[in-house]
C-alpha positions as CSV (number, residue, x, y, z in Angstrom):
1,S,-27.1,-9.1,0.8
2,V,-25.6,-5.9,-0.5
3,Y,-22.1,-5.9,-1.6
4,R,-19.5,-3.1,-1.7
5,V,-16.0,-3.6,-3.2
6,Y,-13.4,-0.9,-2.5
7,L,-9.6,-0.5,-2.4
8,T,-6.7,1.4,-1.0
9,Y,-3.2,1.7,-2.4
10,L,-0.3,3.1,-0.4
11,E,3.5,3.2,-0.4
12,V,6.1,3.0,2.2
13,Y,9.0,5.3,1.1
14,N,11.8,6.2,3.4
15,E,9.7,5.0,6.3
16,N,6.8,7.3,5.5
17,I,3.2,6.3,4.2
18,R,1.8,7.9,1.1
19,D,-1.5,7.4,-0.6
20,L,-0.9,6.4,-4.1
21,L,-4.4,7.3,-5.1
22,N,-4.2,10.8,-3.6
23,P,-0.5,11.7,-3.5
24,T,-1.2,15.2,-2.7
25,S,-2.6,14.2,0.7
26,G,1.0,14.2,2.0
27,Y,2.2,11.7,4.6
28,L,-0.2,9.5,6.5
29,D,-0.2,7.9,9.9
30,L,-0.9,4.5,11.1
31,R,-3.7,4.5,13.8
32,E,-5.4,1.9,16.0
33,D,-9.2,2.0,15.6
34,P,-11.4,0.1,18.1
35,V,-13.5,-1.3,15.2
36,K,-11.1,-1.6,12.2
37,G,-8.0,-2.4,14.1
38,I,-4.8,-1.1,12.7
39,C,-5.4,1.3,9.8
40,V,-3.9,4.2,7.8
41,A,-5.7,7.4,8.8
42,G,-6.9,9.4,5.9
43,I,-6.1,6.9,3.1
44,T,-8.4,7.1,0.0
45,E,-11.0,4.3,-0.3
46,C,-12.1,4.0,-4.0
47,R,-15.1,2.0,-4.9
48,T,-14.8,-0.5,-7.7
49,S,-17.1,-2.9,-9.4
50,T,-15.1,-4.3,-12.4
51,V,-11.7,-5.8,-13.2
52,E,-11.1,-3.1,-15.6
53,A,-11.8,-0.3,-13.0
54,T,-9.6,-2.0,-10.4
55,M,-6.8,-2.3,-13.0
56,E,-7.1,1.3,-13.8
57,L,-6.7,2.3,-10.1
58,L,-3.6,-0.1,-9.9
59,H,-2.1,1.7,-12.9
60,R,-3.0,5.2,-11.7
61,G,-1.3,4.3,-8.3
62,N,1.7,2.8,-10.0
63,L,2.3,6.2,-11.7
64,N,2.7,7.9,-8.4
65,R,5.3,5.4,-6.9
66,S,8.7,6.6,-6.1
67,V,11.0,5.3,-8.9
68,E,14.5,6.4,-9.5
69,P,17.3,5.1,-11.8
70,T,20.2,3.2,-10.3
71,K,23.3,1.6,-11.8
72,K,21.6,-1.7,-11.8
73,N,18.1,-0.8,-12.7
74,E,16.8,2.2,-14.9
75,T,13.3,2.3,-13.2
76,S,14.0,1.0,-9.7
77,S,11.2,1.0,-7.3
78,R,12.3,2.8,-4.2
79,S,9.3,1.8,-1.9
80,H,7.2,-1.0,-0.8
81,A,3.5,-0.8,-2.1
82,V,0.3,-2.4,-0.5
83,M,-3.0,-2.6,-2.3
84,Q,-5.8,-3.8,-0.2
85,I,-9.1,-4.9,-1.9
86,M,-12.0,-5.1,0.5
87,V,-15.3,-6.8,-0.1
88,E,-18.0,-5.7,2.3
89,A,-21.4,-7.8,2.6
90,K,-24.3,-6.3,4.5
91,E,-27.2,-8.6,5.2
92,R,-30.4,-7.5,7.1
93,I,-31.5,-9.8,10.0
94,V,-35.1,-10.5,10.7
95,D,-35.0,-8.5,13.9
96,M,-34.0,-5.3,12.1
97,S,-30.3,-5.7,12.9
98,E,-27.7,-5.7,10.2
99,Q,-24.7,-8.2,9.9
100,V,-21.7,-6.9,8.1
101,R,-18.8,-9.3,6.9
102,I,-15.7,-7.9,5.4
103,G,-13.0,-9.9,3.4
104,K,-9.7,-8.2,2.7
105,L,-7.1,-9.1,0.1
106,S,-3.6,-7.5,0.5
107,L,-1.3,-7.4,-2.5
108,I,2.2,-6.4,-1.5
109,D,5.2,-5.4,-3.7
110,L,8.3,-5.4,-1.6
111,A,11.3,-3.2,-3.0
112,G,14.3,-5.4,-3.5
113,S,17.2,-5.5,-1.0
114,E,20.2,-3.6,-2.0
115,R,23.9,-3.9,-1.8
116,A,25.3,-0.4,-1.8
117,S,28.7,-1.6,-3.6
118,A,26.8,-3.4,-6.3
119,T,24.3,-0.5,-7.1
120,D,27.2,2.4,-6.6
121,N,24.4,4.5,-5.0
122,R,25.3,7.7,-3.4
123,G,23.4,10.4,-1.4
124,A,19.6,10.1,-1.5
125,R,19.6,6.7,-3.2
126,L,21.9,5.4,-0.5
127,V,19.6,6.5,2.3
128,E,16.7,5.0,0.3
129,G,18.6,1.6,0.1
130,A,19.4,1.7,3.7
131,N,15.8,2.3,4.6
132,I,14.7,-0.5,2.2
133,N,17.1,-3.0,3.8
134,R,16.1,-1.9,7.4
135,S,12.4,-2.4,6.6
136,L,13.1,-5.8,4.9
137,L,15.0,-6.9,7.9
138,A,12.2,-5.9,10.2
139,L,9.7,-7.9,8.2
140,A,11.9,-11.0,8.3
141,N,12.1,-10.7,12.0
142,C,8.3,-10.6,12.2
143,I,7.9,-13.6,9.9
């Protein structure tokens, strides 16, 4: 078997998807692929082979997250983040075909819900808080 480990790291900020490993790529779209299923079009897939390399990618992505100070939290995360680590195993079968198995681990950091009166947010922070709460409510309805 031949193994390949790779990861993606994205944030959902104000209902837009951004690639945290390539933040200059702009907003990304969700697509439905006949093979992969639902995926993020154009997201960066980084190969990794060690814990240290994976942690470096996590750190690099965290530096690109949307963070702003609020009354309650000096470095408040203003987005949800999803890191997906995929392990792909390819195995040659006797009749010259190839079997591919993929395992996927999703690590999700959800922004906390916000009470506007407690945070004293105004303007852009208030809009962010409303979007955070809306997306958390949508997730709760799914669960």
